[in-house]
C-alpha positions, 0 to 999 in steps of 0.5 A: 502405353498402358505401363506410360500410364501408370508410371505417369499417374503414380507421379502425378499421385507422388507430386500430389502427395509432396506439393508445397509440403516445405518443412524449412523455415518456420512460416513454412511448416506452420502454414503446410499444418494449417493450410491443408486443414482448411475446406478449400484445401483438406489434406490431412496427410500433408497437414500432419506431416509437421509431425516428425516420425510419428505414425500418419494416423496419429499425425493425421489425429493429431493434428486435427486436435492442435488445429480444434484447440487453436480454434476454440481458444481463439487464437488466429495464427498470423501466417506473415507474423511468423519467421521465415527464416531457415536457421531462426534463433529464439536467444531466450532459450539459445534454440532454434526454436519459435512458439505460435503462442506468446501464452503458451510455452508448450506450443512451438515447433523446433529446427531438427536436422534441416526441417522444422518439426513440431517439438515432442513436448508438444507432441506430447501435451496436444492431446491434454490440451486438446481435451480442455476443449472437448466434451464426450458428454457435450458431443452426445447431447448434441447429436440428439438434438431437433433438426431446427437446432442443426440450422445456421444462422449468421453462419453458426447453428442454432444450437451454439446460441442457445448454449451461449446463452445457457452458459450466460444464464448459467455465469450470473447465477454463478456469479449471485453464489459465490458473491454471497458466498465470498461476503460471509467468508470476507466478513468472517475473516475481517472479523477474525483479523479486526473489530470494526464495523468500519471495514464491511461497507468496503466488502462489497466494492471488493466481492463484486469483481473477485466473483466477476474473475472466477465467473469469467473464468469459468466461461472462458473455460468452458465456451470452447466446447460449444466448437464456435468460429475461430472469428467468434472465438477469436472476438471472446479471446480478445475480450478476456485478455483485454478484461482480467487485467481491467477487472485485476487492477480494479481489485487491487485498486479496492483491496490496496483501500480495504487494506488501508482501512485496516491500517487506519482503524490499526493506527487509530489504537497507537499512541504515535500520530505519525502513522496516521501520515503515513497510511495515505501515502501507502496508499498511493504509491501501492496504486501506482505500483498496481496501475504500472503492473496492470498495464504492463499485464495487459500489454503482455496479454495482447502479445505486445512487447514490453521491453521497449515499454520498460526500456522507456520508462527506465528512461525516463525515469532516471532523466524524470530523478534528474531532475527532481533531486529535490523532490526525491530527496525530500521523499528519503526525507519522509522515509526517514521522517516515518521510521526514526519517528522524531516527531508526532503530529501534535509534539512542539517542536523546536528547531533551527530556531523556530518552533512551534507544533507539528501539523502534518507529516506529508510526502513532501514537507512538514507543516509546523503551526508557530506560536504565532499562529503561522503554518510554516512548511519545511522540505522534509529533505532540510527537516530531517538533517535539522537538530530537532528538539522535542518538547512534547516528547518530555516526560516532565515539564520543568520549573526551575525559578529564584524567590527573593526575599529580602535581607531582613527577613530572619534566617528563621522564617527563610527556613520556614518558608523553605519547609512550607515550599516543600510540603508545598512541592508534596501536596500541589496536584501535578508536580512531581513528588521526588527529585526536586529542590529548593534551598536558599541558593545566594546572595544578590545585591537587593535579595536573598534567592531562594531556588525552585528546582521542581517539575510537573507531570502534565500531557502538554503546555497548557496543562504546565501552565496550569500546574505553574500558576498554582504552584506560584499563586499557593507560594505568594499565600504563603509567603503573605500568611508568614509576613515575607516580604519579596525582594525587588530592585529597590535603593532603600536609605535608613533613618536613625531617627525621625520623629513621629514617623514609623519605621516601615520596615517590619519587626519580627519579634515573635518567637519561632512556635508563632511562625510554625503555627502559622505554617500549619494553619497555612497547611490545614486552611490549603488542604481545605480549600482542595477538598472543597474544590 
């Protein structure tokens, strides 16, 4: 009878020891590990069965350490979400493998034969992971506290509340210290890059969130030492998971604004004005990219599968592109304008029978102020294909005209007038002093035509008009000084003899020296006028 009882006891012990130790699927193996470490079902020997070919005591230690790490990090494992397929296959790695935490690629179980065990990599990693959430110093400190510190409030010991408060105070102090230090180095870095006081007010909106992220990283890494319950850790970890992408996107937005401001300061020093229009476009495009990446990062942090989101965005983007072909064409037209720079803001351009001054180069269209003071908006896709004559890029402004003098002007006087016009070109302020031509050019119906082909070195149309007027006024004064008449289409009747009437045709009876003296006097008077201005 005693033998039968011993056999039954041994059988009962064996059955208890081996009960529910089913490791044939990923779900059953993980459940076995966590279930037998709960207070109401505590059996660490059964929990350690998920480790293959290791000493029992070591397996128990590893099982507890891994459980402690998962709890401290707030990783709540939903058993029902784990695959219950004994042949589960991870298509990413092409192996029978399951990862417990998406962000922890070193914690996974894999199929070994017909059983699912924690991998050898996980076994080697557990001590390192445990060390990141465990501090011997804090254990020693908390073991010698007054009795009231071990009393529980809402299921948590009082000393843990005190520790959490200390962490928050340290976080505030650390925030202000990092903010001061970071502000100092940011200002120095900007000063080395670009000398401008306009940048400094934009540094603090970047400095604050960066300092906050550093403090949050500090709290995230060290709050597990408090050994808070899993529910509280899960809540705190969820806050970190949610805050980091939000603050990251905010920092990126502020960095984009700061970068755009630096570009504005740099572009103001360049001659081209088109790059001034490019900066806002770059800023908006960068913010869109930052927002999209931030959403993907947040979704990934929350453990959701963002593949459908990307697929939907791709399909939606394709549909949008097909529906907005003109918009896309205009966008590429904008890129062409910004890269090739056929004109700058403020240039006078002639295009497709129209002309005007470029006021703005936008993402979709270019605005041009016509000389009627109206505004023409042309899609960038079209204007990038047009032949654009950029009058604003001229190095010199040309004056090509003909001065017609009467046929009765003596040849010597014409030569003298042409010589005076040449000297006039050399004495005017804005005329180019080389590469010009002034000659008696043709016999017209009513005049002898003198070609004037000269250039002005001016910056804009207003100065061009002023320079033209100055030259033409002086040409008229020179003709008046020499007694030269300008011709115009007329019909003249010559009468051989008309009693008591004097002919209106001037008589040129003076010699060459007389007219040379007149030219010299005109040039001297002109120099005096210029000196008195």
